[in-house]
N, C-alpha and C positions, 0 to 999 in steps of 0.2 A: 894154142890152145891143143890139148890132146885130144886127139878122136875127131870125129866128123859130127859135129851137134846139131846139123843141117838134118841129119834122120832120127835127132830123138823126139819123144811125145810131141815135146814144148814148140817145135819148130812147126807144127803142124795146128795150132790153134791161134785163131785170126786175132784174137786179142792180143798174147804175146805178140805175134811178128808185127802188130800197127803199134804196140808201145816201141818196142824195138827200134822201127823206124822214126817214129816220134824221138827217141833218144838221140840217133843218128845223125838226125835234121836239126835238133836244137843244138847238138855238140857242135856243127858246121855251121848254123845261124849265127850263134854265139861267138865264135871264133870269126865269123866276117862283119858281124855288127860292130866288133872293136873297132874298126875302122871309122864309125860315126858315133862313136860312144853309147853305145845303145846294148841292150842284154835283151833277149826273144820277149820276155816278159812288158820290159818298157816297150819295145818295138809292137806287142800286140796291142796295147792301151791305147799308142799312137796310132796307129793303123785304123784303130776304131773310131777315134775322135777325129780322124779326118774323112770319116765315113758321111753319108748324108743321113743315118739313122738318127744322131742327134743323141748318143747313148747317157743314160744316166748312169751314176756310180755303180746302182745295184745293178744295172742290165751288163755292165762292164763285167763284174763278179758271176753273176750268172752266165754269161755267155763265156766267158775263161776259165770257168768250173775251178775260181780263186775266194778264199773269204774276203769278206768286203775292208776286212784292217789289210789285205796285202793291197786292195785294188787303193784305199786311202792312200796307202805309202807311195807306189807306183805315182798315182797319180799328183799326189804330192811334190814328190822326184821331179816329174815333167814341169809341172807348175812352176819349181823353183829355176827351172831352166831356160823357162820362157817359151814354153812347147806349148802348152795347152792352156785352157782356161775353166773355171767353173764357174756356171751361171745358174740361178735359180731356174729350176724348170717350171714353164708356165702352167703345166699343165697339174704341178705338183710341187708347191713352194716348199714342201719337206726335202724333196730331192734336188740332186744338183747334176746339170749337161756338163759332159765335160768335152769343148770344144777344144779342136786345134788353133792354134795361132800361124800367121803366115810364116813364122820363123819354123815352126812344127810340121807345117805343110812342105815346104822346103825337104825339112830332115826326113822327115815321112818318105817323098820320093828319089831321094839318095838310098836311104836304106830298104826301100823296095826293091831297089834295083841290086843290091849287096846281096839281098836274101833270095832274089829270085835265079843269083849265079850259085848259091848256096845248094837250095832245092835242086837244080839241076846235076850239081857234083853227088848230091843224095841219091836221085832216084836217075843215074847214068845208064843202070842194069835195065832199066826200059825205055822201048820206043816208043817216038814221040805220041803214038797212037795210045800206048798203053798209060801212059802219064795221064793223058785226056780221059781215058776210061775209068782209071783209079780216083781222077778227080771227082768225075761223076758219080762213081759209085760212093766215095766219100760224100759227097755233098748231098745225096739221097738217104745214106745213114745216118747224119747228122740232122738235117733237115726235113725228112721225110720226102714221099714223093712230088 
């Protein structure tokens, strides 16, 4: 690159820097997830399907900021691979809850280790205390106090 772009006005905007960090992390995570035949979006759905939250497809779309049709395609891919199942939501029979299968839980644990290593690479310029502070601040910005 020509010049020092770290001194540009854009390099002092929180949202730009957050997106840049997201892009760097996504690239590394996608590269790492190849070893378990996943991509970041599939991993994200699988991670949520492994949670105790019992997310519906609508919950997944809202949380991941994806169009519902994208969620349907991702869930279908995971379902075809035997990693998740869709079940009728007992509280709203029109909705489907996405739950990991035992095979999906096993793959998630493998993928979680892989993404953890990728995250460590992405955040290697930060100390562990700085990484913990970044996580705390991001959680506060996303979920509130």
